[in-house]
Structure formats: C-alpha cells, structure tokens
DSSP file (Angstrom, degrees, kcal/mol; ACC not computed):
  #  RESIDUE AA STRUCTURE BP1 BP2  ACC     N-H-->O    O-->H-N    N-H-->O    O-->H-N    TCO  KAPPA ALPHA  PHI   PSI    X-CA   Y-CA   Z-CA
    1    1 A M              0   0    0      0, 0.0     3,-0.1     0, 0.0     5,-0.1   0.000 360.0 360.0 360.0 147.0  -21.4    2.6    9.9
    2    2 A G    >   -     0   0    0      4,-3.4     3,-1.1     1,-0.3     4,-0.1  -0.053 360.0 -31.2 -90.6-165.6  -19.7    5.9    9.2
    3    3 A R  G >  S+     0   0    0      1,-0.2     3,-2.0     2,-0.2    -1,-0.3  -0.227 130.4   9.7 -54.4 147.7  -18.9    7.3    5.8
    4    4 A S  G 3  S-     0   0    0    139,-0.4   143,-1.5     1,-0.3    -1,-0.2   0.773 129.6 -66.8  51.0  40.7  -18.0    4.8    3.1
    5    5 A G  G <  S+     0   0    0     -3,-1.1    -1,-0.3     1,-0.2    -2,-0.2   0.572 103.2 125.7  68.5   4.9  -19.1    1.9    5.2
    6    6 A L  S <  S-     0   0    0     -3,-2.0    -4,-3.4    -4,-0.1    -1,-0.2  -0.669  71.8 -90.1 -95.5 151.6  -16.3    2.3    7.7
    7    7 A P    >   -     0   0    0      0, 0.0     3,-1.7     0, 0.0    -1,-0.1  -0.237  61.6 -82.7 -51.0 149.4  -16.7    2.7   11.5
    8    8 A P  T 3  S+     0   0    0      0, 0.0     3,-0.1     0, 0.0    -6,-0.0  -0.273 116.5  20.0 -59.0 138.4  -17.1    6.4   12.6
    9    9 A G  T 3  S+     0   0    0      1,-0.3     2,-0.4    -3,-0.1     0, 0.0   0.439  93.5 126.5  89.6  -4.0  -13.7    8.2   12.9
   10   10 A E    <   -     0   0    0     -3,-1.7    -1,-0.3    -7,-0.1     2,-0.1  -0.733  55.1-131.8 -94.4 132.6  -11.8    5.7   10.7
   11   11 A D        -     0   0    0     -2,-0.4     2,-0.5    -3,-0.1    27,-0.3  -0.474  20.5-113.7 -76.3 151.0   -9.8    6.9    7.8
   12   12 A I  E     -a   38   0A   0     25,-2.4    27,-2.5    -2,-0.1     2,-0.7  -0.762  32.1-135.4 -81.2 129.5  -10.0    5.4    4.4
   13   13 A I  E     -a   39   0A   0     -2,-0.5    53,-3.0    25,-0.2    54,-1.6  -0.776  22.8-170.4 -93.6 117.0   -6.7    3.8    3.6
   14   14 A I  E     -ab  40  67A   0     25,-2.5    27,-2.7    -2,-0.7     2,-0.6  -0.851  10.2-156.9-101.0 131.4   -5.4    4.5    0.2
   15   15 A L  E     -ab  41  68A   0     52,-2.4    54,-2.4    -2,-0.4     2,-0.6  -0.933   7.3-162.9-113.5 110.3   -2.5    2.8   -1.4
   16   16 A L  E     -ab  42  69A   0     25,-2.9    27,-2.5    -2,-0.6     2,-0.7  -0.813   4.6-169.2 -87.8 121.4   -0.9    4.7   -4.2
   17   17 A V  E     +ab  43  70A   0     52,-3.1    54,-1.5    -2,-0.6     2,-0.3  -0.937  34.8 137.0-111.8 106.3    1.4    2.6   -6.5
   18   18 A E        -     0   0    0     25,-2.2    27,-0.1    -2,-0.7    56,-0.1  -0.956  38.9-170.9-157.4 125.9    3.2    5.2   -8.6
   19   19 A D        +     0   0    0     -2,-0.3     2,-0.8    54,-0.3    25,-0.1   0.582  67.4  90.5 -97.2  -9.9    6.8    5.7   -9.7
   20   20 A N    >>  -     0   0    0      1,-0.1     4,-2.5     2,-0.0     3,-0.6  -0.782  61.8-159.9 -89.3 112.7    6.5    9.1  -11.1
   21   21 A Q  H 3> S+     0   0    0     -2,-0.8     4,-2.0     1,-0.2    -1,-0.1   0.749  89.8  57.8 -67.0 -23.1    7.3   11.7   -8.3
   22   22 A G  H 3> S+     0   0    0      2,-0.2     4,-1.8     1,-0.2    -1,-0.2   0.855 109.7  44.8 -70.9 -32.9    5.6   14.5  -10.0
   23   23 A D  H <> S+     0   0    0     -3,-0.6     4,-2.7     2,-0.2     5,-0.3   0.914 110.2  55.0 -71.6 -45.7    2.4   12.5  -10.1
   24   24 A V  H  X S+     0   0    0     -4,-2.5     4,-2.8     2,-0.2    -2,-0.2   0.945 108.0  50.1 -48.7 -53.3    2.9   11.5   -6.4
   25   25 A R  H  X S+     0   0    0     -4,-2.0     4,-2.7     1,-0.2    -1,-0.2   0.918 111.5  48.0 -58.2 -47.4    3.2   15.3   -5.4
   26   26 A L  H  X S+     0   0    0     -4,-1.8     4,-2.1     1,-0.2    -1,-0.2   0.894 113.9  45.7 -68.7 -35.1    0.0   16.1   -7.3
   27   27 A L  H  X S+     0   0    0     -4,-2.7     4,-2.8     2,-0.2     5,-0.3   0.900 111.4  53.7 -68.5 -38.2   -2.0   13.1   -5.7
   28   28 A E  H  X S+     0   0    0     -4,-2.8     4,-2.9    -5,-0.3    -2,-0.2   0.950 110.5  46.8 -53.7 -51.5   -0.6   14.0   -2.3
   29   29 A E  H  X S+     0   0    0     -4,-2.7     4,-1.8     2,-0.2    -2,-0.2   0.922 113.5  46.9 -57.2 -48.6   -1.8   17.5   -2.7
   30   30 A A  H  X S+     0   0    0     -4,-2.1     4,-0.7     1,-0.2     3,-0.4   0.958 116.1  45.1 -61.9 -54.7   -5.3   16.5   -3.9
   31   31 A F  H >< S+     0   0    0     -4,-2.8     3,-0.8     1,-0.2    -1,-0.2   0.857 110.4  53.5 -60.4 -40.6   -5.7   13.9   -1.1
   32   32 A H  H 3< S+     0   0    0     -4,-2.9    -1,-0.2    -5,-0.3    -2,-0.2   0.886 111.6  46.8 -58.5 -41.3   -4.4   16.3    1.6
   33   33 A D  H 3< S+     0   0    0     -4,-1.8    -1,-0.3    -3,-0.4    -2,-0.2   0.579  88.6 116.4 -78.4 -11.2   -7.0   18.9    0.5
   34   34 A A    <<  -     0   0    0     -3,-0.8     4,-0.1    -4,-0.7    -3,-0.0  -0.213  65.8-139.5 -68.2 155.6   -9.8   16.3    0.4
   35   35 A S  S    S+     0   0    0      2,-0.1     2,-0.3     0, 0.0    -1,-0.1   0.643  82.9  85.8 -86.9 -17.9  -12.7   16.8    2.9
   36   36 A I  S    S-     0   0    0     -5,-0.1     2,-0.4     1,-0.1    -2,-0.1  -0.686  89.2-114.8 -87.9 136.0  -12.7   13.0    3.5
   37   37 A A        +     0   0    0     -2,-0.3   -25,-2.4   -27,-0.1     2,-0.3  -0.569  50.8 159.1 -77.7 124.7  -10.4   11.5    6.1
   38   38 A N  E     -a   12   0A   0     -2,-0.4     2,-0.5   -27,-0.3   -25,-0.2  -0.969  36.6-145.7-143.2 152.2   -7.9    9.3    4.3
   39   39 A T  E     -a   13   0A   0    -27,-2.5   -25,-2.5    -2,-0.3     2,-0.6  -0.984  22.8-152.6-122.8 119.6   -4.5    8.0    5.0
   40   40 A L  E     -a   14   0A   0     -2,-0.5     2,-0.4   -27,-0.2   -25,-0.2  -0.830  10.8-171.7 -97.6 124.7   -2.3    7.8    1.9
   41   41 A Y  E     -a   15   0A   0    -27,-2.7   -25,-2.9    -2,-0.6     2,-0.4  -0.859   8.8-156.8-105.1 143.3    0.4    5.3    1.6
   42   42 A I  E     +a   16   0A   0     -2,-0.4     2,-0.3   -27,-0.2   -25,-0.2  -0.989  14.5 174.6-129.5 127.0    2.9    5.4   -1.4
   43   43 A V  E     -a   17   0A   0    -27,-2.5   -25,-2.2    -2,-0.4     3,-0.0  -0.931  21.0-147.8-121.8 153.4    5.0    2.7   -2.8
   44   44 A N  S    S+     0   0    0     -2,-0.3     2,-0.3   -27,-0.2   -27,-0.1   0.508  70.3  30.5-102.0 -11.2    7.1    3.1   -6.1
   45   45 A D  S  > S-     0   0    0     29,-0.1     4,-1.8   -27,-0.1    31,-0.2  -0.938  79.8-104.9-148.8 172.1    7.1   -0.3   -7.7
   46   46 A G  H  > S+     0   0    0     29,-1.9     4,-1.8    31,-0.5     5,-0.1   0.832 115.3  56.7 -70.7 -32.4    5.1   -3.5   -8.2
   47   47 A D  H  > S+     0   0    0     28,-0.3     4,-2.5     2,-0.2     5,-0.2   0.970 111.0  45.8 -58.1 -55.5    7.3   -5.7   -5.6
   48   48 A E  H  > S+     0   0    0      1,-0.2     4,-2.6     2,-0.2    -2,-0.2   0.865 108.1  56.6 -63.6 -36.2    6.5   -3.1   -2.9
   49   49 A A  H  X S+     0   0    0     -4,-1.8     4,-2.6     2,-0.2     5,-0.3   0.940 110.7  43.4 -58.9 -48.8    2.8   -3.0   -3.8
   50   50 A L  H  X S+     0   0    0     -4,-1.8     4,-2.1     2,-0.2    -2,-0.2   0.904 112.3  52.6 -70.1 -39.5    2.5   -6.7   -3.3
   51   51 A D  H  <>S+     0   0    0     -4,-2.5     5,-2.7     2,-0.2     4,-0.3   0.919 112.4  49.0 -54.9 -44.9    4.6   -6.5   -0.1
   52   52 A F  H ><5S+     0   0    0     -4,-2.6     3,-1.5     3,-0.2    -2,-0.2   0.973 113.3  41.2 -60.8 -59.3    2.2   -3.8    1.1
   53   53 A V  H 3<5S+     0   0    0     -4,-2.6    -1,-0.2     1,-0.3    -2,-0.2   0.812 118.2  47.6 -72.2 -24.9   -1.1   -5.5    0.4
   54   54 A K  T 3<5S-     0   0    0     -4,-2.1    -1,-0.3    -5,-0.3    -2,-0.2   0.482 107.6-130.2 -89.5   2.4    0.2   -8.9    1.7
   55   55 A Q  T < 5 +     0   0    0     -3,-1.5     2,-0.3    -4,-0.3    -3,-0.2   0.936  57.5 141.6  50.0  60.6    1.5   -7.1    4.7
   56   56 A R    > < -     0   0    0     -5,-2.7     3,-2.1    -6,-0.1    -1,-0.2  -0.833  48.7  -2.5-126.2 163.6    5.0   -8.7    4.5
   57   57 A N  G >  S-     0   0    0     -2,-0.3     3,-1.9     1,-0.3     0, 0.0  -0.270 135.0  -1.3  54.0-133.1    8.5   -7.6    5.0
   58   58 A E  G 3  S+     0   0    0      1,-0.3     3,-0.3     2,-0.1    -1,-0.3   0.670 136.9  56.1 -63.4 -12.4    8.7   -3.9    6.0
   59   59 A Y  G X   +     0   0    0     -3,-2.1     3,-1.5     1,-0.2    -1,-0.3   0.142  67.2 116.0-103.2  19.9    4.9   -3.6    5.7
   60   60 A A  T <  S+     0   0    0     -3,-1.9    -1,-0.2     1,-0.2    -2,-0.1   0.736  80.1  42.1 -58.4 -24.1    4.0   -6.3    8.0
   61   61 A D  T 3  S+     0   0    0     -3,-0.3    -1,-0.2    -5,-0.1     2,-0.2   0.300  89.3 108.9-108.8   5.3    2.3   -3.9   10.5
   62   62 A V  S <  S-     0   0    0     -3,-1.5     2,-0.1   -10,-0.1    -3,-0.0  -0.541  71.6-108.7 -85.7 151.9    0.5   -1.7    8.0
   63   63 A A        -     0   0    0     -2,-0.2    -8,-0.1     1,-0.1    -1,-0.1  -0.387  37.9 -96.9 -72.2 151.9   -3.3   -1.8    7.6
   64   64 A R        -     0   0    0      1,-0.1   -51,-0.2    -2,-0.1    -1,-0.1  -0.473  46.2-111.2 -63.6 129.2   -4.9   -3.3    4.6
   65   65 A P        -     0   0    0      0, 0.0   -51,-0.2     0, 0.0     3,-0.1  -0.298  13.3-153.6 -63.2 149.0   -5.9   -0.6    2.0
   66   66 A D  S    S+     0   0    0    -53,-3.0     2,-0.3     1,-0.3   -52,-0.2   0.693  83.7  15.3 -86.3 -23.2   -9.4    0.1    1.3
   67   67 A L  E     -b   14   0A   0    -54,-1.6   -52,-2.4    28,-0.2     2,-0.5  -0.996  67.5-149.2-150.5 141.8   -8.6    1.3   -2.2
   68   68 A I  E     -bc  15  97A   0     28,-2.4    30,-2.7    -2,-0.3     2,-0.7  -0.972   1.8-162.3-119.3 124.6   -5.7    1.0   -4.5
   69   69 A L  E     -bc  16  98A   0    -54,-2.4   -52,-3.1    -2,-0.5     2,-0.5  -0.909  23.8-169.9-101.3 109.0   -4.6    3.5   -7.1
   70   70 A L  E     -bc  17  99A   0     28,-3.2    30,-3.4    -2,-0.7     2,-0.3  -0.878  18.7-145.0-118.1 134.4   -2.3    1.6   -9.4
   71   71 A D        -     0   0    0    -54,-1.5    30,-0.2    -2,-0.5     3,-0.1  -0.631  13.9-143.1 -86.7 148.5   -0.1    2.9  -12.2
   72   72 A W  S    S+     0   0    0     -2,-0.3     7,-2.0     1,-0.2     2,-0.9   0.850  86.0  56.7 -85.1 -37.4    0.2    0.6  -15.2
   73   73 A K  S    S+     0   0    0      5,-0.2   -54,-0.3     6,-0.1    -1,-0.2  -0.847  74.0 155.3 -99.9 109.4    3.8    1.1  -16.1
   74   74 A L        -     0   0    0     -2,-0.9   -29,-0.1    -3,-0.1     2,-0.1  -0.939  44.6-106.8-132.8 152.2    5.9    0.3  -13.1
   75   75 A P  S    S+     0   0    0      0, 0.0   -29,-1.9     0, 0.0     2,-0.9  -0.355  95.7   7.3 -67.9 162.0    9.4   -0.9  -12.4
   76   76 A T  S    S+     0   0    0    -31,-0.2     2,-0.4   -30,-0.1    -2,-0.1  -0.509 135.5  21.2  67.5-100.5    9.9   -4.6  -11.2
   77   77 A L  S    S-     0   0    0     -2,-0.9   -31,-0.5     1,-0.1   -30,-0.1  -0.814  89.1-122.6-101.1 137.9    6.4   -6.0  -11.7
   78   78 A S     >  -     0   0    0     -2,-0.4     4,-2.6     1,-0.1     3,-0.4  -0.217  24.8-107.0 -66.8 158.3    4.0   -4.3  -14.0
   79   79 A G  H  > S+     0   0    0     -7,-2.0     4,-2.9     1,-0.2     5,-0.2   0.878 123.7  56.0 -54.8 -35.3    0.6   -2.9  -13.0
   80   80 A E  H  > S+     0   0    0     -8,-0.5     4,-2.1     2,-0.2    -1,-0.2   0.893 107.7  47.3 -66.3 -35.5   -1.0   -5.7  -14.9
   81   81 A E  H  > S+     0   0    0     -3,-0.4     4,-1.5     2,-0.2    -2,-0.2   0.881 115.2  49.3 -68.0 -38.9    1.2   -8.4  -12.7
   82   82 A V  H  X S+     0   0    0     -4,-2.6     4,-2.8     2,-0.2     3,-0.3   0.955 112.2  44.4 -63.2 -50.6    0.1   -6.5   -9.6
   83   83 A L  H  X S+     0   0    0     -4,-2.9     4,-2.9     1,-0.2     5,-0.3   0.951 111.8  52.6 -64.4 -45.5   -3.5   -6.4  -10.5
   84   84 A K  H  X S+     0   0    0     -4,-2.1     4,-0.9    -5,-0.2    -1,-0.2   0.855 112.7  48.3 -58.0 -35.6   -3.5  -10.2  -11.6
   85   85 A E  H  < S+     0   0    0     -4,-1.5     4,-0.4    -3,-0.3    -1,-0.2   0.920 113.3  44.8 -66.6 -50.7   -2.0  -11.0   -8.1
   86   86 A I  H >< S+     0   0    0     -4,-2.8     3,-1.1     1,-0.2     6,-0.3   0.936 115.4  45.5 -62.0 -46.3   -4.4   -9.0   -6.2
   87   87 A K  H 3< S+     0   0    0     -4,-2.9    -1,-0.2     1,-0.3    -2,-0.2   0.665 110.2  54.6 -74.0 -18.1   -7.5  -10.2   -8.0
   88   88 A S  T 3< S+     0   0    0     -4,-0.9     2,-0.6    -5,-0.3    -1,-0.3   0.486  91.8  86.4 -94.3  -0.1   -6.4  -13.9   -7.9
   89   89 A N  S X> S-     0   0    0     -3,-1.1     4,-2.3    -4,-0.4     3,-1.8  -0.887  70.5-149.6-107.4 119.9   -6.0  -13.8   -4.0
   90   90 A S  T 34 S+     0   0    0     -2,-0.6     4,-0.3     1,-0.3    -1,-0.1   0.732  95.9  51.7 -58.5 -25.7   -9.2  -14.5   -2.1
   91   91 A S  T 34 S+     0   0    0      1,-0.2    -1,-0.3     2,-0.1    -5,-0.1   0.587 121.6  31.2 -90.0  -8.2   -8.2  -12.3    0.8
   92   92 A L  T X4 S+     0   0    0     -3,-1.8     3,-2.5    -6,-0.3    -2,-0.2   0.593  90.4  94.7-114.3 -16.8   -7.4   -9.3   -1.4
   93   93 A E  T 3< S+     0   0    0     -4,-2.3    -3,-0.1     1,-0.3    -2,-0.1   0.772  80.6  58.5 -53.1 -32.5   -9.8   -9.6   -4.3
   94   94 A Q  T 3  S+     0   0    0     -4,-0.3    -1,-0.3    -8,-0.1    -2,-0.1   0.586  77.5 105.5 -80.9  -1.3  -12.4   -7.4   -2.9
   95   95 A I  S <  S-     0   0    0     -3,-2.5   -28,-0.2    -9,-0.1   -29,-0.1  -0.615  79.8-118.2 -74.4 121.4  -10.0   -4.3   -2.5
   96   96 A P        -     0   0    0      0, 0.0   -28,-2.4     0, 0.0     2,-0.5  -0.366  28.1-159.1 -56.9 136.4  -11.0   -1.9   -5.3
   97   97 A V  E     -c   68   0A   0     19,-0.3    21,-2.3   -30,-0.2    22,-1.0  -0.974   7.4-169.1-119.8 114.4   -8.3   -1.3   -7.8
   98   98 A I  E     -cd  69 119A   0    -30,-2.7   -28,-3.2    -2,-0.5     2,-0.7  -0.929  18.1-141.2-109.8 117.6   -8.3    1.8  -10.0
   99   99 A V  E     -cd  70 120A   0     20,-2.5    22,-3.8    -2,-0.6     2,-0.6  -0.718  22.3-176.1 -79.3 112.2   -5.7    1.8  -12.8
  100  100 A L  E     + d   0 121A   0    -30,-3.4     2,-0.3    -2,-0.7   -28,-0.1  -0.920  24.6 143.2-123.3 101.7   -4.5    5.4  -12.9
  101  101 A T  E     - d   0 122A   0     20,-1.6    22,-2.9    -2,-0.6   -30,-0.1  -0.892  62.6-123.1-143.3 159.1   -2.1    5.7  -15.8
  102  102 A G  S    S+     0   0    0     -2,-0.3     2,-0.4    20,-0.2    23,-0.0   0.571  83.7  98.5 -77.4 -11.7   -0.6    7.7  -18.7
  103  103 A S        +     0   0    0      1,-0.1    -2,-0.2     2,-0.1    20,-0.0  -0.640  40.5 173.9 -86.9 133.2   -1.5    4.9  -21.2
  104  104 A E        +     0   0    0     -2,-0.4     2,-0.2    18,-0.1    -1,-0.1   0.191  34.8 140.5-110.9  13.4   -4.7    5.2  -23.3
  105  105 A A    >>  -     0   0    0      1,-0.1     4,-2.0     2,-0.0     3,-0.9  -0.386  54.1-139.2 -55.9 115.8   -3.8    2.1  -25.3
  106  106 A Q  H 3> S+     0   0    0      1,-0.3     4,-2.7    -2,-0.2     5,-0.2   0.847 102.3  58.1 -50.7 -36.3   -6.9    0.1  -25.9
  107  107 A T  H 3> S+     0   0    0      1,-0.2     4,-2.5     2,-0.2    -1,-0.3   0.894 106.2  48.4 -59.6 -41.0   -4.9   -3.1  -25.2
  108  108 A D  H <> S+     0   0    0     -3,-0.9     4,-2.1     2,-0.2    -1,-0.2   0.838 111.6  47.6 -73.6 -27.4   -4.1   -1.9  -21.8
  109  109 A I  H  X S+     0   0    0     -4,-2.0     4,-2.3     2,-0.2     5,-0.3   0.931 114.4  48.1 -71.4 -45.7   -7.7   -0.8  -20.9
  110  110 A I  H  X S+     0   0    0     -4,-2.7     4,-2.8    -5,-0.3    -2,-0.2   0.973 113.5  47.2 -54.5 -52.5   -9.0   -4.2  -22.2
  111  111 A T  H  X S+     0   0    0     -4,-2.5     4,-1.9    -5,-0.2    -2,-0.2   0.928 111.1  51.7 -55.0 -49.5   -6.3   -6.1  -20.2
  112  112 A S  H  <>S+     0   0    0     -4,-2.1     5,-2.3     1,-0.2     3,-0.3   0.931 113.4  43.1 -57.3 -48.0   -7.0   -4.1  -17.0
  113  113 A Y  H ><5S+     0   0    0     -4,-2.3     3,-2.0     1,-0.2    -1,-0.2   0.886 110.5  55.3 -64.1 -44.1  -10.7   -4.8  -17.2
  114  114 A N  H 3<5S+     0   0    0     -4,-2.8    -1,-0.2    -5,-0.3    -2,-0.2   0.809 107.0  53.2 -60.8 -28.2  -10.2   -8.5  -18.1
  115  115 A N  T 3<5S-     0   0    0     -4,-1.9    -1,-0.3    -3,-0.3    -2,-0.2  -0.026 126.8-100.7 -95.8  27.8   -8.1   -8.7  -14.9
  116  116 A Q  T < 5 +     0   0    0     -3,-2.0   -19,-0.3     1,-0.2    -3,-0.2   0.736  58.2 168.2  69.9  21.0  -10.9   -7.2  -12.8
  117  117 A A      < -     0   0    0     -5,-2.3    -1,-0.2    -6,-0.2   -19,-0.2  -0.461  32.2-143.0 -66.2 146.4   -9.8   -3.6  -12.4
  118  118 A N  S    S-     0   0    0    -21,-2.3     2,-0.3     1,-0.3   -20,-0.2   0.692  78.7  -3.3 -81.9 -21.4  -12.6   -1.5  -11.0
  119  119 A A  E     -d   98   0A   0    -22,-1.0   -20,-2.5    -7,-0.1     2,-0.4  -0.961  55.9-146.8-164.8 153.3  -11.8    1.5  -13.1
  120  120 A Y  E     -d   99   0A   0     -2,-0.3   -20,-0.2   -22,-0.2   -22,-0.0  -0.994  23.0-178.5-127.0 124.3   -9.3    2.6  -15.7
  121  121 A V  E     -d  100   0A   0    -22,-3.8   -20,-1.6    -2,-0.4     2,-0.3  -0.971  19.4-142.3-130.0 114.9   -8.5    6.3  -15.5
  122  122 A P  E     -d  101   0A   0      0, 0.0   -20,-0.2     0, 0.0   -18,-0.1  -0.600  25.5-121.7 -76.8 141.4   -6.0    7.9  -18.0
  123  123 A K        -     0   0    0    -22,-2.9     7,-0.1    -2,-0.3     2,-0.0  -0.721  23.5-127.8 -81.8 124.1   -3.9   10.6  -16.3
  124  124 A P        -     0   0    0      0, 0.0     6,-0.1     0, 0.0    -1,-0.1  -0.337   7.6-137.7 -62.6 147.8   -4.3   14.1  -18.0
  125  125 A V  S    S+     0   0    0      4,-0.0    -2,-0.0    -2,-0.0   -23,-0.0   0.929  84.4  83.5 -71.2 -48.3   -1.0   15.8  -18.9
  126  126 A D  S  > S-     0   0    0      1,-0.1     4,-2.3     2,-0.0     3,-0.4  -0.448  78.1-141.7 -59.5 121.5   -2.1   19.2  -17.7
  127  127 A P  H  > S+     0   0    0      0, 0.0     4,-2.2     0, 0.0     5,-0.2   0.871 101.7  52.5 -60.3 -39.3   -1.5   19.4  -13.8
  128  128 A D  H  > S+     0   0    0      1,-0.2     4,-1.8     2,-0.2     5,-0.1   0.880 112.0  44.1 -67.8 -35.5   -4.7   21.3  -13.3
  129  129 A E  H  > S+     0   0    0     -3,-0.4     4,-2.5     2,-0.2    -1,-0.2   0.909 109.6  55.7 -65.7 -44.6   -6.8   18.7  -15.2
  130  130 A F  H  X S+     0   0    0     -4,-2.3     4,-2.5     1,-0.2    -2,-0.2   0.889 107.7  49.8 -58.5 -36.7   -5.0   15.9  -13.4
  131  131 A I  H  X S+     0   0    0     -4,-2.2     4,-2.7     2,-0.2    -1,-0.2   0.907 108.1  53.7 -63.3 -42.7   -6.1   17.6  -10.0
  132  132 A D  H  X S+     0   0    0     -4,-1.8     4,-1.9     2,-0.2    -2,-0.2   0.913 108.8  49.2 -61.3 -39.8   -9.7   17.8  -11.4
  133  133 A V  H  X S+     0   0    0     -4,-2.5     4,-2.5     2,-0.2     5,-0.2   0.954 110.3  52.0 -62.6 -49.9   -9.5   13.9  -12.1
  134  134 A I  H  X S+     0   0    0     -4,-2.5     4,-2.8     1,-0.2     5,-0.2   0.918 109.5  47.2 -51.8 -48.1   -8.2   13.3   -8.7
  135  135 A R  H  X S+     0   0    0     -4,-2.7     4,-1.8     2,-0.2    -1,-0.2   0.823 109.2  53.1 -71.0 -28.4  -11.0   15.2   -7.1
  136  136 A T  H  X S+     0   0    0     -4,-1.9     4,-2.1    -5,-0.2    -1,-0.2   0.920 110.3  49.9 -66.9 -43.1  -13.6   13.4   -9.2
  137  137 A L  H  X>S+     0   0    0     -4,-2.5     4,-2.3     1,-0.2     5,-0.5   0.919 111.9  48.7 -59.5 -43.7  -12.1   10.0   -8.0
  138  138 A E  I  X>S+     0   0    0     -4,-2.8     4,-1.7     1,-0.2     5,-1.0   0.907 109.4  51.0 -68.6 -35.8  -12.3   11.2   -4.5
  139  139 A N  I  <>S+     0   0    0     -4,-1.8     5,-0.6    -5,-0.2     4,-0.4   0.924 121.3  33.2 -64.7 -39.2  -15.8   12.4   -4.8
  140  140 A F  I  X>S+     0   0    0     -4,-2.1     4,-2.1     3,-0.2     5,-1.7   0.982 127.5  35.2 -79.4 -67.2  -17.0    9.1   -6.2
  141  141 A W  I  <5S+     0   0    0     -4,-2.3    -3,-0.2     1,-0.2    -2,-0.2   0.681 127.9  34.1 -67.6 -25.3  -14.6    6.5   -4.4
  142  142 A L  I  <<S+     0   0    0     -4,-1.7    -1,-0.2    -5,-0.5    -3,-0.2   0.741 129.6  28.5-105.8 -25.3  -14.4    8.2   -1.1
  143  143 A S  I  4<S+     0   0    0     -5,-1.0  -139,-0.4    -4,-0.4    -3,-0.2   0.832 130.2  27.2-102.8 -37.8  -17.8    9.8   -0.7
  144  144 A V  I  <<S+     0   0    0     -4,-2.1    -3,-0.2    -5,-0.6    -4,-0.1   0.882 100.2  81.8 -98.8 -49.8  -20.2    7.6   -2.6
  145  145 A V      < -     0   0    0     -5,-1.7     2,-0.4     1,-0.1  -141,-0.0  -0.302  66.4-142.5 -62.4 137.6  -18.7    4.0   -2.7
  146  146 A R        -     0   0    0   -141,-0.1  -141,-0.2  -142,-0.0  -142,-0.1  -0.898  13.7-152.3-106.3 140.0  -19.2    1.8    0.3
  147  147 A F        -     0   0    0   -143,-1.5     2,-0.2    -2,-0.4   -52,-0.1  -0.765  21.0-109.6-104.4 152.5  -16.3   -0.5    1.3
  148  148 A P        -     0   0    0      0, 0.0     2,-0.2     0, 0.0  -142,-0.0  -0.538  38.0-118.6 -71.7 144.1  -16.5   -3.8    3.1
  149  149 A T        -     0   0    0     -2,-0.2     2,-0.3  -143,-0.1  -143,-0.1  -0.619  28.4-134.8 -82.4 148.0  -15.2   -3.6    6.7
  150  150 A H        -     0   0    0     -2,-0.2     2,-0.3   -86,-0.1    -1,-0.0  -0.780  18.6-171.0-105.2 146.5  -12.1   -5.7    7.4
  151  151 A T    >   -     0   0    0     -2,-0.3     3,-1.9     1,-0.0     0, 0.0  -0.869  41.9-102.4-125.2 172.0  -11.5   -7.9   10.4
  152  152 A D  T 3  S+     0   0    0     -2,-0.3    -2,-0.0     1,-0.3    -1,-0.0   0.620 117.8  67.1 -69.0  -9.5   -8.4   -9.6   11.4
  153  153 A E  T 3         0   0    0      1,-0.2    -1,-0.3     0, 0.0    -3,-0.0   0.630 360.0 360.0 -77.1 -20.7   -9.8  -12.9   10.1
  154  154 A D    <         0   0    0     -3,-1.9    -1,-0.2   -62,-0.0    -2,-0.1   0.501 360.0 360.0 -65.1 360.0   -9.7  -11.5    6.4
C-alpha cells in the first residue's frame, strides 16, 4: 500500500461540501499547494453532496470520496441531514466526515458527534488562520490517517 493506505500513485479523493465561494477558494489553494496527491471535488449544497456520495445523477461516474469536508450550514439539505444520511448508509458510513464550519455552537458540535462526525473544526475568520487550519487537516488526514481501500463491490 502507498500513502494513506491507498495503492501507490492513487490520489486521495476529497469531497468539499461548501456554499461559501470565498472558503472554497481558500480550500482549493491550500489543497493545490499540498504535497500529498489529492483530487478535490466541490459541491455547493446538501442534495448535490448526497448525489455525489451515492454516485447518482450527474455524479454517476465519479469515484467515491476518501474524505468529506462538510459545511454545517448548507442550502437544500443541512450538513446535519447529509451527515445522518452518510453515516446511516452501510456502504458509505466508513468515509471520514469532517465538519468544517463557521459555527462554534455547542449544540452543533454535540449534534455532529452524536451523528458520527469524525471531527468538528470551526473555520477561523482570518484567511491566514484558515489556511493554517487546512494545512493542519492535510497533515493529519492526508499524511497520517489510513483509509480503507474501495472495491467495486462496496
């Protein structure tokens, strides 16, 4: 196995579920500069997120993500609804989901962990601090953590 438990030469596939275009740009920049091979897909609402992970509609041919970065406050379906759906689906529940949000409300933090989020990370307001947080996430989730390999039978 190569880095992060994936076969050598394989990118880590990251799904970013984020409706704030400023945050999307910062995340794209941080992941583009990463030393770890990754492919970043971006969707802007909860419905699109579920279409992506369930590989349906326009996302029928995309690869299943290895990691999901999920905003909590989304149009259509909320981050909570998306998280519940992913973690209640036996073919998706192993995908790590990091809630990456502007909310620091204790009720949101508790709810996310009660619904099996793998981490809850508040977004800093300062762009430089935001980039630092993303780099810290990269260092841990893309360098240290091992992901299960996927087969077509999953």
